[in-house]
SENU-802064 format. One record per residue (C-alpha): residue in one letter; residue number from 1; x negated, y negated, z negated. Coordinates in nm, 3 decimals, padded with zeros to 5 digits. Example, Ala and Ser with C-alpha at 12.3 -4.5 7.8 and 13.67 -1.06 7.14 Angstrom:
2
<"A", 1, <-01.230, 00.450, -00.780>>
<"S", 2, <-01.367, 00.106, -00.714>>
! end
This chain:
513
<"M", 1, <-02.741, -03.334, 04.648>>
<"L", 2, <-02.896, -03.486, 04.336>>
<"S", 3, <-03.215, -03.330, 04.203>>
<"A", 4, <-03.285, -03.286, 03.834>>
<"D", 5, <-03.491, -03.608, 03.854>>
<"Y", 6, <-03.172, -03.806, 03.914>>
<"L", 7, <-02.956, -03.632, 03.645>>
<"P", 8, <-02.884, -03.822, 03.323>>
<"A", 9, <-03.142, -03.742, 03.063>>
<"D", 10, <-02.902, -03.547, 02.838>>
<"L", 11, <-02.777, -03.326, 03.124>>
<"S", 12, <-03.130, -03.267, 03.246>>
<"F", 13, <-03.227, -03.150, 02.896>>
<"F", 14, <-02.941, -02.895, 02.884>>
<"G", 15, <-03.030, -02.770, 03.230>>
<"M", 16, <-03.394, -02.717, 03.140>>
<"Y", 17, <-03.340, -02.545, 02.804>>
<"P", 18, <-03.011, -02.349, 02.814>>
<"I", 19, <-03.139, -02.051, 02.616>>
<"S", 20, <-03.295, -02.275, 02.352>>
<"I", 21, <-02.973, -02.471, 02.315>>
<"V", 22, <-02.767, -02.154, 02.270>>
<"F", 23, <-03.019, -02.029, 02.015>>
<"V", 24, <-03.004, -02.355, 01.816>>
<"I", 25, <-02.624, -02.354, 01.819>>
<"F", 26, <-02.617, -01.993, 01.702>>
<"A", 27, <-02.872, -02.067, 01.430>>
<"L", 28, <-02.666, -02.362, 01.306>>
<"Y", 29, <-02.357, -02.141, 01.305>>
<"L", 30, <-02.534, -01.881, 01.090>>
<"L", 31, <-02.669, -02.146, 00.854>>
<"R", 32, <-02.321, -02.291, 00.816>>
<"N", 33, <-02.188, -01.944, 00.733>>
<"K", 34, <-02.459, -01.887, 00.476>>
<"Y", 35, <-02.467, -02.224, 00.303>>
<"G", 36, <-02.165, -02.421, 00.420>>
<"H", 37, <-01.893, -02.250, 00.215>>
<"G", 38, <-02.019, -02.341, -00.131>>
<"I", 39, <-02.061, -01.979, -00.245>>
<"S", 40, <-02.423, -01.915, -00.143>>
<"K", 41, <-02.531, -01.846, -00.503>>
<"I", 42, <-02.285, -01.557, -00.544>>
<"P", 43, <-02.475, -01.229, -00.498>>
<"G", 44, <-02.400, -00.961, -00.244>>
<"P", 45, <-02.556, -00.743, 00.027>>
<"M", 46, <-02.821, -00.907, 00.243>>
<"L", 47, <-02.615, -00.989, 00.554>>
<"V", 48, <-02.282, -01.090, 00.402>>
<"G", 49, <-02.352, -01.464, 00.389>>
<"W", 50, <-02.453, -01.486, 00.752>>
<"T", 51, <-02.177, -01.291, 00.926>>
<"S", 52, <-01.859, -01.088, 00.873>>
<"F", 53, <-02.017, -00.791, 01.050>>
<"W", 54, <-02.113, -00.625, 00.720>>
<"R", 55, <-01.753, -00.640, 00.601>>
<"V", 56, <-01.614, -00.502, 00.928>>
<"N", 57, <-01.870, -00.222, 00.929>>
<"N", 58, <-01.794, -00.140, 00.567>>
<"I", 59, <-01.426, -00.100, 00.655>>
<"R", 60, <-01.514, 00.110, 00.960>>
<"K", 61, <-01.684, 00.369, 00.738>>
<"S", 62, <-01.350, 00.429, 00.556>>
<"Q", 63, <-01.514, 00.442, 00.212>>
<"S", 64, <-01.494, 00.076, 00.116>>
<"H", 65, <-01.342, 00.148, -00.225>>
<"K", 66, <-01.653, 00.341, -00.332>>
<"T", 67, <-01.887, 00.080, -00.186>>
<"M", 68, <-01.718, -00.201, -00.379>>
<"I", 69, <-01.730, -00.010, -00.707>>
<"D", 70, <-02.106, 00.033, -00.664>>
<"L", 71, <-02.159, -00.331, -00.563>>
<"H", 72, <-01.978, -00.467, -00.868>>
<"R", 73, <-02.175, -00.237, -01.095>>
<"K", 74, <-02.490, -00.380, -00.937>>
<"Y", 75, <-02.402, -00.750, -00.911>>
<"G", 76, <-02.130, -00.814, -01.171>>
<"K", 77, <-01.783, -00.966, -01.164>>
<"L", 78, <-01.829, -01.166, -00.844>>
<"V", 79, <-01.961, -01.021, -00.518>>
<"R", 80, <-01.985, -01.203, -00.187>>
<"T", 81, <-01.879, -00.978, 00.102>>
<"A", 82, <-01.852, -01.227, 00.392>>
<"P", 83, <-01.934, -01.595, 00.459>>
<"D", 84, <-01.605, -01.703, 00.298>>
<"V", 85, <-01.502, -01.401, 00.087>>
<"V", 86, <-01.562, -01.326, -00.281>>
<"D", 87, <-01.454, -00.996, -00.441>>
<"V", 88, <-01.355, -01.032, -00.807>>
<"S", 89, <-01.364, -00.757, -01.071>>
<"D", 90, <-01.238, -00.951, -01.369>>
<"P", 91, <-00.895, -00.850, -01.508>>
<"T", 92, <-00.865, -01.182, -01.691>>
<"M", 93, <-00.842, -01.346, -01.347>>
<"I", 94, <-00.529, -01.151, -01.246>>
<"P", 95, <-00.288, -01.409, -01.397>>
<"E", 96, <-00.486, -01.686, -01.224>>
<"I", 97, <-00.524, -01.542, -00.874>>
<"Y", 98, <-00.185, -01.366, -00.867>>
<"N", 99, <00.019, -01.615, -01.063>>
<"I", 100, <00.398, -01.629, -01.048>>
<"K", 101, <00.396, -01.966, -00.866>>
<"G", 102, <00.193, -01.818, -00.582>>
<"T", 103, <-00.053, -02.107, -00.568>>
<"F", 104, <-00.321, -01.872, -00.438>>
<"K", 105, <-00.159, -01.799, -00.103>>
<"K", 106, <-00.199, -01.483, 00.101>>
<"T", 107, <-00.455, -01.490, 00.380>>
<"G", 108, <-00.411, -01.431, 00.751>>
<"F", 109, <-00.494, -01.063, 00.700>>
<"F", 110, <-00.135, -00.991, 00.598>>
<"S", 111, <00.016, -01.152, 00.907>>
<"L", 112, <-00.119, -00.864, 01.114>>
<"T", 113, <00.149, -00.638, 00.963>>
<"E", 114, <00.437, -00.839, 01.109>>
<"L", 115, <00.661, -00.656, 01.352>>
<"S", 116, <00.753, -00.805, 01.688>>
<"W", 117, <01.123, -00.817, 01.775>>
<"K", 118, <01.305, -00.997, 02.054>>
<"G", 119, <00.988, -01.163, 02.174>>
<"R", 120, <00.849, -01.308, 01.854>>
<"P", 121, <00.679, -01.198, 01.529>>
<"R", 122, <00.908, -01.140, 01.232>>
<"P", 123, <00.750, -01.205, 00.892>>
<"N", 124, <00.851, -00.984, 00.603>>
<"L", 125, <00.807, -00.984, 00.226>>
<"F", 126, <00.464, -00.825, 00.253>>
<"S", 127, <00.327, -01.018, 00.549>>
<"T", 128, <00.446, -01.373, 00.494>>
<"T", 129, <00.201, -01.632, 00.366>>
<"D", 130, <00.483, -01.880, 00.306>>
<"E", 131, <00.579, -01.869, -00.063>>
<"T", 132, <00.911, -02.048, -00.006>>
<"F", 133, <01.012, -01.797, 00.262>>
<"H", 134, <00.902, -01.514, 00.033>>
<"R", 135, <01.117, -01.639, -00.255>>
<"E", 136, <01.421, -01.677, -00.029>>
<"Q", 137, <01.385, -01.333, 00.126>>
<"K", 138, <01.311, -01.162, -00.205>>
<"R", 139, <01.621, -01.317, -00.357>>
<"K", 140, <01.829, -01.146, -00.088>>
<"V", 141, <01.696, -00.794, -00.137>>
<"A", 142, <01.538, -00.762, -00.483>>
<"H", 143, <01.848, -00.625, -00.658>>
<"A", 144, <01.848, -00.317, -00.433>>
<"Y", 145, <01.498, -00.230, -00.559>>
<"S", 146, <01.587, -00.253, -00.928>>
<"M", 147, <01.569, 00.072, -01.121>>
<"T", 148, <01.938, 00.040, -01.208>>
<"S", 149, <02.036, 00.025, -00.840>>
<"L", 150, <01.799, 00.306, -00.740>>
<"L", 151, <01.931, 00.538, -01.011>>
<"E", 152, <02.277, 00.502, -00.858>>
<"M", 153, <02.130, 00.701, -00.569>>
<"E", 154, <01.953, 00.958, -00.787>>
<"Y", 155, <02.185, 01.233, -00.670>>
<"A", 156, <02.048, 01.182, -00.316>>
<"V", 157, <01.690, 01.210, -00.442>>
<"D", 158, <01.790, 01.531, -00.619>>
<"D", 159, <01.922, 01.666, -00.290>>
<"C", 160, <01.582, 01.597, -00.131>>
<"S", 161, <01.409, 01.768, -00.424>>
<"R", 162, <01.623, 02.080, -00.388>>
<"L", 163, <01.547, 02.102, -00.016>>
<"F", 164, <01.178, 02.045, -00.086>>
<"M", 165, <01.167, 02.325, -00.343>>
<"Q", 166, <01.350, 02.553, -00.101>>
<"K", 167, <01.092, 02.489, 00.170>>
<"L", 168, <00.803, 02.543, -00.072>>
<"G", 169, <00.967, 02.864, -00.186>>
<"E", 170, <00.957, 02.998, 00.167>>
<"F", 171, <00.580, 02.951, 00.175>>
<"A", 172, <00.547, 03.116, -00.166>>
<"D", 173, <00.757, 03.417, -00.060>>
<"K", 174, <00.530, 03.472, 00.242>>
<"N", 175, <00.210, 03.402, 00.045>>
<"K", 176, <00.118, 03.148, 00.313>>
<"T", 177, <-00.124, 02.860, 00.277>>
<"I", 178, <00.050, 02.523, 00.286>>
<"D", 179, <-00.084, 02.173, 00.342>>
<"L", 180, <00.093, 02.042, 00.035>>
<"G", 181, <-00.029, 01.689, 00.103>>
<"A", 182, <00.163, 01.677, 00.430>>
<"W", 183, <00.477, 01.819, 00.272>>
<"L", 184, <00.462, 01.567, -00.013>>
<"Q", 185, <00.472, 01.294, 00.251>>
<"F", 186, <00.765, 01.463, 00.427>>
<"Y", 187, <00.945, 01.462, 00.093>>
<"A", 188, <00.861, 01.096, 00.027>>
<"F", 189, <00.981, 00.995, 00.374>>
<"D", 190, <01.313, 01.176, 00.335>>
<"V", 191, <01.365, 01.010, -00.004>>
<"V", 192, <01.301, 00.674, 00.162>>
<"G", 193, <01.566, 00.773, 00.416>>
<"E", 194, <01.822, 00.851, 00.148>>
<"L", 195, <01.757, 00.538, -00.055>>
<"T", 196, <01.741, 00.315, 00.252>>
<"F", 197, <01.988, 00.466, 00.502>>
<"Q", 198, <02.176, 00.723, 00.291>>
<"K", 199, <02.047, 00.995, 00.520>>
<"K", 200, <01.743, 01.219, 00.533>>
<"L", 201, <01.512, 01.134, 00.819>>
<"G", 202, <01.445, 01.497, 00.913>>
<"F", 203, <01.090, 01.544, 00.783>>
<"L", 204, <01.164, 01.825, 00.537>>
<"E", 205, <01.402, 02.003, 00.771>>
<"K", 206, <01.158, 01.986, 01.061>>
<"G", 207, <00.848, 02.038, 00.850>>
<"D", 208, <00.665, 01.796, 01.073>>
<"D", 209, <00.602, 01.430, 01.155>>
<"V", 210, <00.931, 01.305, 01.303>>
<"D", 211, <00.873, 01.101, 01.620>>
<"G", 212, <00.505, 01.087, 01.526>>
<"I", 213, <00.579, 00.793, 01.296>>
<"I", 214, <00.327, 00.894, 01.026>>
<"K", 215, <00.047, 00.913, 01.282>>
<"V", 216, <00.146, 00.582, 01.442>>
<"I", 217, <00.156, 00.403, 01.105>>
<"G", 218, <-00.193, 00.536, 01.036>>
<"M", 219, <-00.320, 00.403, 01.368>>
<"G", 220, <-00.156, 00.067, 01.302>>
<"L", 221, <-00.320, 00.045, 00.960>>
<"F", 222, <-00.662, 00.116, 01.109>>
<"Y", 223, <-00.614, -00.174, 01.355>>
<"T", 224, <-00.487, -00.401, 01.079>>
<"V", 225, <-00.770, -00.341, 00.834>>
<"T", 226, <-01.042, -00.361, 01.099>>
<"V", 227, <-00.922, -00.670, 01.285>>
<"G", 228, <-00.789, -00.816, 00.961>>
<"Q", 229, <-01.141, -00.871, 00.834>>
<"V", 230, <-01.164, -01.145, 01.098>>
<"P", 231, <-00.796, -01.237, 01.161>>
<"A", 232, <-00.887, -01.475, 01.444>>
<"W", 233, <-00.959, -01.168, 01.657>>
<"H", 234, <-00.591, -01.072, 01.640>>
<"K", 235, <-00.495, -01.386, 01.830>>
<"I", 236, <-00.681, -01.263, 02.137>>
<"L", 237, <-00.584, -00.896, 02.091>>
<"L", 238, <-00.239, -00.763, 01.999>>
<"G", 239, <-00.138, -01.099, 01.847>>
<"N", 240, <-00.196, -01.284, 02.174>>
<"P", 241, <00.122, -01.493, 02.236>>
<"L", 242, <00.089, -01.428, 02.611>>
<"L", 243, <00.124, -01.051, 02.573>>
<"P", 244, <00.505, -01.046, 02.530>>
<"I", 245, <00.534, -01.264, 02.841>>
<"F", 246, <00.318, -01.049, 03.066>>
<"L", 247, <00.402, -00.720, 02.895>>
<"P", 248, <00.765, -00.741, 02.781>>
<"Q", 249, <00.762, -00.365, 02.729>>
<"M", 250, <00.512, -00.421, 02.447>>
<"E", 251, <00.794, -00.427, 02.191>>
<"R", 252, <00.855, -00.061, 02.260>>
<"W", 253, <00.506, 00.010, 02.127>>
<"N", 254, <00.623, -00.100, 01.784>>
<"A", 255, <00.707, 00.245, 01.654>>
<"V", 256, <00.810, 00.123, 01.309>>
<"L", 257, <01.075, -00.106, 01.457>>
<"E", 258, <01.193, 00.163, 01.699>>
<"F", 259, <01.215, 00.420, 01.420>>
<"T", 260, <01.404, 00.176, 01.197>>
<"L", 261, <01.653, 00.081, 01.469>>
<"K", 262, <01.711, 00.447, 01.547>>
<"A", 263, <01.804, 00.521, 01.185>>
<"F", 264, <02.000, 00.197, 01.163>>
<"N", 265, <02.206, 00.270, 01.475>>
<"S", 266, <02.261, 00.631, 01.375>>
<"R", 267, <02.406, 00.522, 01.045>>
<"I", 268, <02.621, 00.245, 01.195>>
<"S", 269, <02.768, 00.484, 01.451>>
<"R", 270, <02.907, 00.693, 01.167>>
<"S", 271, <03.077, 00.407, 00.987>>
<"H", 272, <03.197, 00.072, 01.116>>
<"I", 273, <03.013, -00.222, 00.967>>
<"D", 274, <03.328, -00.358, 00.802>>
<"K", 275, <03.364, -00.037, 00.600>>
<"F", 276, <03.037, -00.084, 00.416>>
<"S", 277, <03.129, -00.169, 00.061>>
<"T", 278, <02.945, -00.130, -00.268>>
<"S", 279, <03.276, -00.066, -00.444>>
<"S", 280, <03.304, 00.291, -00.311>>
<"P", 281, <03.153, 00.560, -00.540>>
<"T", 282, <03.034, 00.764, -00.241>>
<"N", 283, <02.933, 00.487, -00.003>>
<"G", 284, <02.747, 00.162, -00.026>>
<"K", 285, <02.475, 00.245, -00.279>>
<"D", 286, <02.191, 00.272, -00.029>>
<"M", 287, <02.003, -00.040, 00.077>>
<"L", 288, <02.146, -00.056, 00.428>>
<"S", 289, <02.501, -00.052, 00.293>>
<"R", 290, <02.428, -00.310, 00.026>>
<"W", 291, <02.265, -00.550, 00.271>>
<"L", 292, <02.519, -00.501, 00.547>>
<"A", 293, <02.798, -00.568, 00.299>>
<"V", 294, <02.635, -00.903, 00.223>>
<"S", 295, <02.566, -00.972, 00.592>>
<"S", 296, <02.921, -00.894, 00.704>>
<"S", 297, <03.073, -01.117, 00.437>>
<"D", 298, <02.825, -01.404, 00.474>>
<"P", 299, <02.590, -01.386, 00.778>>
<"L", 300, <02.423, -01.710, 00.673>>
<"K", 301, <02.319, -01.555, 00.345>>
<"M", 302, <02.166, -01.247, 00.507>>
<"S", 303, <02.144, -01.205, 00.883>>
<"T", 304, <02.118, -00.880, 01.078>>
<"E", 305, <01.757, -00.977, 01.146>>
<"D", 306, <01.693, -01.001, 00.770>>
<"V", 307, <01.842, -00.655, 00.725>>
<"V", 308, <01.633, -00.491, 00.998>>
<"V", 309, <01.310, -00.656, 00.880>>
<"A", 310, <01.372, -00.541, 00.522>>
<"L", 311, <01.451, -00.186, 00.636>>
<"S", 312, <01.133, -00.178, 00.845>>
<"G", 313, <00.930, -00.262, 00.536>>
<"N", 314, <01.056, 00.055, 00.368>>
<"V", 315, <00.973, 00.265, 00.674>>
<"F", 316, <00.624, 00.114, 00.700>>
<"A", 317, <00.514, 00.143, 00.336>>
<"G", 318, <00.775, 00.345, 00.150>>
<"S", 319, <00.630, 00.692, 00.196>>
<"D", 320, <00.254, 00.646, 00.223>>
<"T", 321, <00.198, 00.491, -00.118>>
<"T", 322, <00.413, 00.748, -00.299>>
<"A", 323, <00.267, 01.043, -00.110>>
<"I", 324, <-00.086, 00.927, -00.197>>
<"A", 325, <00.006, 00.913, -00.566>>
<"L", 326, <00.170, 01.257, -00.555>>
<"R", 327, <-00.133, 01.412, -00.386>>
<"A", 328, <-00.367, 01.250, -00.637>>
<"I", 329, <-00.174, 01.384, -00.935>>
<"I", 330, <-00.151, 01.740, -00.802>>
<"Y", 331, <-00.514, 01.746, -00.687>>
<"H", 332, <-00.658, 01.621, -01.015>>
<"L", 333, <-00.437, 01.851, -01.220>>
<"C", 334, <-00.563, 02.148, -01.017>>
<"K", 335, <-00.922, 02.029, -01.059>>
<"T", 336, <-00.867, 01.994, -01.436>>
<"P", 337, <-00.700, 02.321, -01.547>>
<"S", 338, <-00.677, 02.218, -01.913>>
<"C", 339, <-00.460, 01.920, -01.819>>
<"L", 340, <-00.243, 02.134, -01.594>>
<"E", 341, <-00.193, 02.389, -01.871>>
<"T", 342, <-00.098, 02.117, -02.118>>
<"L", 343, <00.159, 01.972, -01.880>>
<"V", 344, <00.312, 02.310, -01.791>>
<"K", 345, <00.340, 02.391, -02.161>>
<"E", 346, <00.519, 02.061, -02.219>>
<"L", 347, <00.764, 02.149, -01.943>>
<"D", 348, <00.824, 02.498, -02.085>>
<"D", 349, <00.867, 02.367, -02.440>>
<"N", 350, <01.132, 02.122, -02.321>>
<"E", 351, <01.311, 02.357, -02.079>>
<"Y", 352, <01.626, 02.354, -02.290>>
<"R", 353, <01.646, 01.974, -02.258>>
<"L", 354, <01.597, 01.955, -01.882>>
<"S", 355, <01.862, 01.966, -01.611>>
<"E", 356, <01.838, 02.212, -01.320>>
<"T", 357, <01.697, 01.922, -01.120>>
<"I", 358, <01.505, 01.708, -01.365>>
<"S", 359, <01.646, 01.358, -01.402>>
<"Y", 360, <01.432, 01.048, -01.421>>
<"K", 361, <01.571, 00.972, -01.768>>
<"E", 362, <01.469, 01.318, -01.892>>
<"S", 363, <01.118, 01.280, -01.753>>
<"R", 364, <01.077, 00.950, -01.934>>
<"E", 365, <01.229, 01.055, -02.267>>
<"Y", 366, <01.110, 01.412, -02.318>>
<"L", 367, <00.780, 01.443, -02.131>>
<"P", 368, <00.518, 01.202, -02.275>>
<"Y", 369, <00.223, 01.401, -02.142>>
<"L", 370, <00.375, 01.394, -01.793>>
<"N", 371, <00.390, 01.015, -01.809>>
<"A", 372, <00.026, 01.002, -01.918>>
<"V", 373, <-00.064, 01.231, -01.626>>
<"I", 374, <00.121, 01.004, -01.382>>
<"K", 375, <-00.048, 00.695, -01.524>>
<"E", 376, <-00.390, 00.856, -01.499>>
<"G", 377, <-00.322, 00.978, -01.145>>
<"L", 378, <-00.235, 00.624, -01.039>>
<"R", 379, <-00.545, 00.491, -01.214>>
<"I", 380, <-00.795, 00.734, -01.068>>
<"H", 381, <-00.660, 00.708, -00.714>>
<"P", 382, <-00.474, 00.381, -00.641>>
<"S", 383, <-00.287, 00.389, -00.310>>
<"V", 384, <-00.436, 00.061, -00.184>>
<"G", 385, <-00.813, 00.050, -00.158>>
<"L", 386, <-00.894, -00.298, -00.030>>
<"L", 387, <-00.896, -00.651, -00.161>>
<"L", 388, <-00.558, -00.818, -00.215>>
<"E", 389, <-00.680, -01.137, -00.051>>
<"R", 390, <-00.574, -01.486, -00.152>>
<"H", 391, <-00.692, -01.836, -00.056>>
<"V", 392, <-00.828, -02.054, -00.334>>
<"P", 393, <-00.588, -02.354, -00.347>>
<"K", 394, <-00.666, -02.718, -00.284>>
<"G", 395, <-00.912, -02.856, -00.537>>
<"G", 396, <-01.090, -02.525, -00.587>>
<"A", 397, <-01.077, -02.302, -00.894>>
<"V", 398, <-01.302, -02.160, -01.164>>
<"I", 399, <-01.318, -01.783, -01.119>>
<"S", 400, <-01.499, -01.583, -01.388>>
<"G", 401, <-01.689, -01.894, -01.494>>
<"T", 402, <-01.795, -01.993, -01.141>>
<"W", 403, <-01.642, -02.277, -00.941>>
<"I", 404, <-01.510, -02.151, -00.606>>
<"P", 405, <-01.423, -02.405, -00.332>>
<"A", 406, <-01.075, -02.439, -00.184>>
<"G", 407, <-01.007, -02.214, 00.112>>
<"T", 408, <-01.239, -01.935, -00.001>>
<"K", 409, <-01.084, -01.590, 00.019>>
<"V", 410, <-01.082, -01.422, -00.321>>
<"G", 411, <-00.908, -01.119, -00.461>>
<"I", 412, <-00.920, -00.803, -00.666>>
<"N", 413, <-00.943, -00.439, -00.562>>
<"A", 414, <-00.758, -00.194, -00.788>>
<"W", 415, <-01.029, 00.069, -00.743>>
<"V", 416, <-01.294, -00.164, -00.883>>
<"L", 417, <-01.088, -00.246, -01.192>>
<"H", 418, <-00.984, 00.115, -01.249>>
<"F", 419, <-01.345, 00.237, -01.239>>
<"D", 420, <-01.486, -00.029, -01.469>>
<"E", 421, <-01.693, 00.163, -01.726>>
<"N", 422, <-01.648, -00.117, -01.978>>
<"V", 423, <-01.271, -00.064, -01.980>>
<"F", 424, <-01.222, 00.302, -01.893>>
<"E", 425, <-01.455, 00.548, -02.064>>
<"Q", 426, <-01.591, 00.795, -01.808>>
<"P", 427, <-01.377, 00.644, -01.530>>
<"E", 428, <-01.450, 00.929, -01.284>>
<"R", 429, <-01.293, 01.173, -01.530>>
<"F", 430, <-00.926, 01.261, -01.497>>
<"W", 431, <-00.823, 01.229, -01.860>>
<"P", 432, <-00.451, 01.162, -01.923>>
<"E", 433, <-00.511, 01.170, -02.298>>
<"R", 434, <-00.672, 00.825, -02.277>>
<"W", 435, <-00.320, 00.681, -02.246>>
<"L", 436, <-00.197, 00.870, -02.554>>
<"I", 437, <-00.479, 00.855, -02.809>>
<"S", 438, <-00.625, 00.507, -02.756>>
<"D", 439, <-00.560, 00.249, -03.026>>
<"E", 440, <-00.340, -00.053, -02.951>>
<"K", 441, <-00.632, -00.280, -02.867>>
<"K", 442, <-00.785, -00.034, -02.619>>
<"L", 443, <-00.451, 00.049, -02.466>>
<"A", 444, <-00.378, -00.321, -02.412>>
<"E", 445, <-00.720, -00.363, -02.250>>
<"M", 446, <-00.653, -00.074, -02.011>>
<"E", 447, <-00.307, -00.202, -01.927>>
<"K", 448, <-00.452, -00.541, -01.832>>
<"S", 449, <-00.683, -00.366, -01.585>>
<"F", 450, <-00.409, -00.143, -01.440>>
<"F", 451, <-00.355, -00.297, -01.099>>
<"V", 452, <-00.199, -00.025, -00.887>>
<"F", 453, <00.111, -00.227, -00.791>>
<"G", 454, <-00.054, -00.569, -00.772>>
<"A", 455, <00.068, -00.856, -00.990>>
<"G", 456, <00.255, -01.184, -00.998>>
<"S", 457, <00.516, -01.297, -00.748>>
<"R", 458, <00.388, -01.050, -00.488>>
<"T", 459, <00.401, -00.737, -00.702>>
<"C", 460, <00.497, -00.437, -00.487>>
<"I", 461, <00.873, -00.456, -00.448>>
<"G", 462, <00.897, -00.079, -00.397>>
<"K", 463, <00.733, -00.003, -00.732>>
<"N", 464, <01.048, 00.145, -00.887>>
<"M", 465, <01.115, 00.369, -00.586>>
<"S", 466, <00.772, 00.522, -00.622>>
<"I", 467, <00.785, 00.558, -01.001>>
<"M", 468, <01.125, 00.729, -00.989>>
<"E", 469, <01.020, 00.978, -00.719>>
<"I", 470, <00.697, 01.069, -00.893>>
<"G", 471, <00.865, 01.108, -01.231>>
<"K", 472, <01.115, 01.353, -01.084>>
<"V", 473, <00.929, 01.565, -00.829>>
<"I", 474, <00.600, 01.634, -01.012>>
<"P", 475, <00.765, 01.811, -01.309>>
<"Q", 476, <01.010, 01.988, -01.078>>
<"L", 477, <00.727, 02.123, -00.863>>
<"L", 478, <00.515, 02.244, -01.156>>
<"R", 479, <00.818, 02.387, -01.332>>
<"E", 480, <00.896, 02.609, -01.032>>
<"F", 481, <00.553, 02.693, -00.889>>
<"E", 482, <00.197, 02.777, -00.981>>
<"V", 483, <-00.037, 02.580, -00.755>>
<"E", 484, <-00.374, 02.717, -00.648>>
<"L", 485, <-00.602, 02.463, -00.480>>
<"L", 486, <-00.800, 02.623, -00.196>>
<"N", 487, <-01.045, 02.347, -00.102>>
<"D", 488, <-01.154, 01.991, -00.165>>
<"W", 489, <-00.976, 01.717, 00.025>>
<"K", 490, <-01.107, 01.439, 00.246>>
<"V", 491, <-01.038, 01.074, 00.164>>
<"N", 492, <-01.030, 00.786, 00.413>>
<"N", 493, <-00.965, 00.425, 00.324>>
<"A", 494, <-00.773, 00.227, 00.585>>
<"W", 495, <-00.589, -00.004, 00.344>>
<"F", 496, <-00.405, 00.302, 00.211>>
<"V", 497, <-00.657, 00.548, 00.064>>
<"Q", 498, <-00.523, 00.855, 00.240>>
<"Q", 499, <-00.614, 01.213, 00.154>>
<"T", 500, <-00.606, 01.507, 00.396>>
<"G", 501, <-00.657, 01.879, 00.350>>
<"L", 502, <-00.467, 01.944, 00.024>>
<"N", 503, <-00.433, 02.313, 00.109>>
<"V", 504, <-00.280, 02.534, -00.160>>
<"K", 505, <-00.118, 02.869, -00.229>>
<"L", 506, <00.207, 02.864, -00.425>>
<"R", 507, <00.352, 03.130, -00.656>>
<"K", 508, <00.698, 03.110, -00.806>>
<"R", 509, <00.701, 03.076, -01.182>>
<"A", 510, <00.926, 03.269, -01.415>>
<"R", 511, <01.139, 02.996, -01.569>>
<"Q", 512, <01.148, 02.972, -01.948>>
<"H", 513, <01.494, 02.992, -02.104>>
! end
């Protein structure tokens, strides 16, 4: 056996100083993180340049939206939050970072939301980082999300609203406390069911989380936002390509896919695929029917896989974002009685104009204060509370007057923009009037900073679904019930800024005639 005296000099060195070598390598790694990305002069918390640990820990605390508001107030428009990440709070950069051409591409964070089906990941409109794929897929489904198409299913939304009011009435009759936040999500999920599958999904009827899907989505989001801060971790965790080989049953863990296929198969069993037609006045207006009609006539244009992936997107994100907005509006109205009184008076004054179940058109045309309330609710509590990350393209870019190298992750957080004191006077104040009394210049400034649905080619495709639901159910609820808030809520940010504990007492109102 050779002794160390006979080892080559380089091997002998490594053998004698293993700890020192590891230390040097680690030190070089940290120095590269701090100074090797070309953003070392951008301010931020002490540890952010050296490691991503600060960012992961910030997410873990579930209050990242508040932290980032404070950091931007301290440091300005650009804040470094990781070795290769810069948070931006400049509304003039929205057209640059989120341009229509999609030159600032989505980061690996979004890939974590892909569902796994038949042994491989299936990208969707939200998750894909490929702009060409996104354009092709959006072209197939976008028409179904237009307000014109959605209003063809308004009668189904009305049916959900009537059932919702009936269920709330039962609580009011018994003078029982109700977790209104949970019921608002049940309503939103059943509306998604009607618009997507032309069937309620059972949330309102059951008064509970059907198949535990709401809980599972929440758990999935927690994994996504935590691991997504360092996407490389996903490749050795749930994104490990070996997992489907050694654990083929893993697909069954994908509750969103299972839930979607259950609704899909239930609907198909009631009507043969060839009968789906958008020409029928009673059939074919929901998204499943529209897309299956295309798929059955031209499978190359839209495959069954395309249909299922698109449907899954509605299940995954279609209820959470709307429910968050509904909770925010009700909560802040209850916390600001003068605003609630003004809105109820507007409803009473326009009673003669409103249908038994308020239509979206009526809410837009006759209820200006309602629309200001909705706008302010979306401003003060955006549904998404993290950075909409993008990669700086090849050649780098000037962001807020600072050159940022290619490959750096940059993006904007709606909460930071919406709480900018330079744009929104007293941003912590729920003040719908700001959208009615501001002059044209101020209103335009606020609109440029309104970022609740994102911007550019990747604007939230479900925007119109959410706007229609909110515009219909908020006035219907306040028209029929007095709402007494019993406690403050709790807010946790895991991508979606979820609220829990919206406990209220309801009393039926005497309708004005």
